[in-house]
MARBA-3410 file (N, C-alpha, C, O; in Angstrom, 1 decimal):
69
43.2,-83.9,20.8,44.0,-83.4,19.6,43.9,-85.0,17.8,44.2,-85.0,16.6 ~ 43.4,-86.2,18.9,42.2,-86.8,17.3,41.7,-86.5,16.3,41.6,-86.9,15.1 ~ 41.3,-85.6,17.2,39.9,-85.2,16.0,40.4,-83.6,14.7,39.8,-83.1,13.7 ~ 41.7,-83.3,15.5,42.8,-82.0,14.5,43.0,-82.7,13.6,42.6,-82.3,12.4 ~ 43.4,-83.4,13.7,44.1,-84.2,12.8,43.4,-84.5,11.2,42.2,-85.0,11.3
43.7,-84.4,10.3,43.3,-84.7,9.1,44.1,-84.9,7.0,44.9,-84.2,6.4 ~ 43.6,-85.8,6.8,44.7,-86.8,6.1,45.6,-85.4,5.2,45.7,-84.2,5.3 ~ 46.0,-87.0,4.1,47.1,-85.9,3.4,45.8,-85.4,1.7,46.1,-84.5,0.9 ~ 44.9,-85.9,1.7,44.3,-85.4,1.1,43.4,-84.0,2.0,43.2,-82.9,1.6 ~ 43.1,-84.4,2.6,42.8,-83.0,2.8,42.9,-81.8,3.7,42.2,-81.1,4.4
45.3,-81.9,3.2,45.8,-81.6,3.5,45.5,-80.7,2.4,45.1,-79.5,2.5 ~ 45.8,-81.3,1.1,46.8,-80.8,-0.1,45.4,-79.5,-0.7,45.7,-78.4,-1.3 ~ 43.5,-80.0,-0.3,43.2,-79.6,-0.7,42.7,-78.1,-0.1,42.1,-77.2,-0.6 ~ 43.4,-78.2,1.4,43.8,-77.1,2.3,44.5,-76.1,1.6,44.1,-75.0,1.2 ~ 46.0,-76.9,1.3,46.8,-75.5,0.6,46.6,-75.5,-0.6,47.6,-75.3,-1.3
45.2,-75.9,-1.4,44.9,-75.6,-2.7,47.2,-76.5,-3.8,47.7,-76.0,-4.8 ~ 47.5,-77.2,-3.3,48.1,-78.7,-4.0,47.5,-79.6,-5.0,46.3,-79.5,-5.4 ~ 48.5,-80.5,-5.3,48.1,-81.8,-6.0,48.2,-82.8,-4.4,49.2,-82.5,-3.6 ~ 47.5,-83.6,-4.1,47.6,-84.5,-3.3,49.5,-85.4,-3.2,50.1,-85.9,-2.3 ~ 50.1,-85.3,-5.1,51.2,-86.3,-4.8,52.6,-84.7,-4.8,53.8,-84.9,-4.8
51.8,-83.4,-4.9,52.7,-83.1,-4.6,53.7,-82.4,-3.0,54.9,-82.0,-2.7 ~ 52.1,-82.7,-2.2,51.9,-83.0,-0.8,53.1,-84.0,-0.1,53.9,-83.6,0.7 ~ 52.9,-85.7,-0.9,53.8,-86.7,-1.2,54.8,-86.3,-1.2,55.6,-86.0,-0.3 ~ 55.1,-86.2,-2.2,56.2,-85.7,-3.0,57.1,-85.3,-1.7,58.0,-85.8,-1.1 ~ 56.4,-84.1,-1.6,57.2,-82.8,-0.5,58.1,-83.5,0.1,59.2,-83.2,0.3
57.4,-84.7,0.5,57.5,-86.0,2.4,59.3,-86.2,1.8,60.2,-85.6,2.1 ~ 59.2,-86.7,1.4,60.7,-86.9,0.6,61.6,-86.1,-0.1,62.8,-86.2,0.3 ~ 61.4,-85.5,-0.8,62.3,-84.2,-0.8,62.3,-83.5,0.5,63.4,-83.8,1.0 ~ 61.8,-82.8,1.2,61.7,-82.7,2.6,61.3,-80.5,1.7,61.5,-79.3,1.8 ~ 60.9,-81.0,1.4,60.6,-79.2,1.1,59.7,-78.3,-0.4,60.3,-78.0,-1.5
58.7,-78.1,-0.2,57.5,-77.5,-0.5,57.3,-75.8,-0.4,57.0,-75.1,0.6 ~ 57.5,-75.5,-2.1,57.2,-74.1,-2.3,58.9,-73.5,-1.6,59.0,-72.5,-0.9 ~ 60.2,-74.5,-1.9,61.5,-74.5,-1.9,61.7,-74.3,-0.1,62.8,-74.2,0.4 ~ 60.7,-74.5,0.4,60.6,-74.0,2.2,60.4,-75.6,3.0,59.7,-76.6,2.8 ~ 61.0,-75.5,3.5,60.5,-77.3,4.9,59.0,-77.5,4.3,58.4,-76.7,3.6
58.7,-78.5,4.7,57.5,-79.5,4.3,56.7,-79.0,5.4,57.5,-79.3,6.3 ~ 55.6,-78.5,6.1,54.4,-78.8,6.9,55.4,-80.3,8.0,56.0,-81.2,7.5 ~ 55.2,-80.0,9.5,55.6,-81.3,10.0,54.4,-82.4,10.3,53.3,-82.0,10.6 ~ 54.5,-83.5,10.3,53.5,-84.7,9.5,53.7,-86.2,10.8,54.8,-86.6,11.3 ~ 52.0,-86.8,11.0,52.9,-87.6,12.0,51.7,-89.3,11.0,50.6,-89.7,10.6
53.2,-89.7,11.1,52.8,-91.3,10.8,52.2,-91.3,11.6,52.0,-90.6,12.6 ~ 51.5,-92.7,11.0,50.3,-93.1,12.1,50.3,-95.0,11.2,49.4,-95.9,11.1 ~ 51.2,-95.0,11.0,51.5,-97.0,9.8,52.3,-96.5,8.9,53.4,-95.9,8.9 ~ 50.9,-97.2,7.6,51.2,-96.1,6.6,50.8,-95.5,6.5,51.2,-95.0,5.4 ~ 49.8,-94.6,6.9,49.3,-93.0,7.3,50.0,-92.0,7.6,51.1,-91.9,8.3
49.2,-91.0,6.9,50.3,-89.9,6.9,49.0,-89.0,7.8,47.9,-89.2,7.4 ~ 49.1,-88.2,8.7,48.3,-87.1,9.3,49.1,-86.3,9.5,50.3,-86.3,9.8 ~ 47.6,-84.6,9.3,49.0,-83.3,9.4,47.5,-82.4,10.7,46.3,-82.2,10.8 ~ 48.5,-82.2,11.2,47.5,-80.7,12.2,47.3,-79.6,12.3,48.0,-78.6,12.7 ~ 45.9,-80.0,11.7,45.4,-78.4,10.7,46.4,-77.3,11.6,47.5,-76.9,11.3
45.9,-77.1,12.6,46.7,-76.0,13.4,48.1,-75.5,13.0,48.6,-74.4,13.0 ~ 48.6,-76.7,12.8,50.4,-77.0,11.9,50.4,-76.6,10.1,51.4,-76.4,9.4 ~ 49.5,-76.5,9.9,49.1,-76.2,8.2,49.2,-74.4,8.2,50.0,-73.5,8.0 ~ 47.4,-74.6,8.9,47.6,-73.1,8.5,49.3,-71.4,9.2,49.5,-70.2,9.0 ~ 50.1,-72.7,10.0,51.1,-71.6,11.0,52.0,-72.2,9.2,52.4,-71.7,8.1
52.0,-73.0,9.6,52.7,-73.5,7.6,52.7,-72.9,6.7,53.5,-73.0,5.8 ~ 51.4,-71.9,6.5,51.1,-71.9,5.2,51.0,-69.8,5.6,51.4,-69.1,4.6 ~ 50.8,-69.2,6.5,51.0,-67.8,7.3,52.8,-67.5,6.7,53.5,-66.6,6.7 ~ 52.8,-68.3,6.5,54.7,-67.6,6.3,54.8,-67.1,5.0,55.9,-66.5,4.6 ~ 53.7,-67.3,4.0,53.8,-66.7,2.5,53.1,-66.2,2.5,52.5,-66.8,1.5
51.9,-64.9,3.1,51.3,-64.5,4.0,51.9,-62.7,4.4,51.6,-61.5,4.5 ~ 52.9,-63.7,4.5,53.9,-62.8,6.1,54.8,-62.1,5.0,55.1,-60.9,5.1 ~ 55.1,-63.0,3.7,56.5,-62.7,2.9,55.3,-61.7,1.5,55.7,-60.8,0.7 ~ 54.6,-61.9,1.5,53.8,-61.4,1.0,53.5,-59.7,1.1,53.4,-59.0,0.1 ~ 53.5,-59.4,2.1,53.2,-58.7,3.4,54.1,-57.9,3.5,53.9,-56.7,3.9
55.7,-58.4,3.1,56.1,-57.5,3.2,57.3,-56.8,1.6,58.0,-55.8,1.7 ~ 57.1,-57.9,0.3,57.5,-57.1,-0.1,56.2,-56.3,-1.1,56.2,-56.0,-2.3 ~ 55.3,-56.1,-0.4,54.3,-54.9,-0.8,53.6,-55.5,-2.1,53.1,-54.8,-3.0 ~ 53.6,-57.0,-2.0,52.9,-57.2,-3.2,51.4,-57.0,-3.0,50.7,-57.2,-3.9
END
């Protein structure tokens, strides 16, 4: 499991957003109008599971397909 964890900066690159945007979303609880992806706090460090981010991002692909865009 440990090798599946990525840093906040790596997650931001994967989602194609600024690291600051991702960091702020952890405080607001919203990213792109929906709940933020789950993350893990390890002391002061934040990590994301790559699989969780991919599943979270997939909801937007599904919405786009349903809208016919």
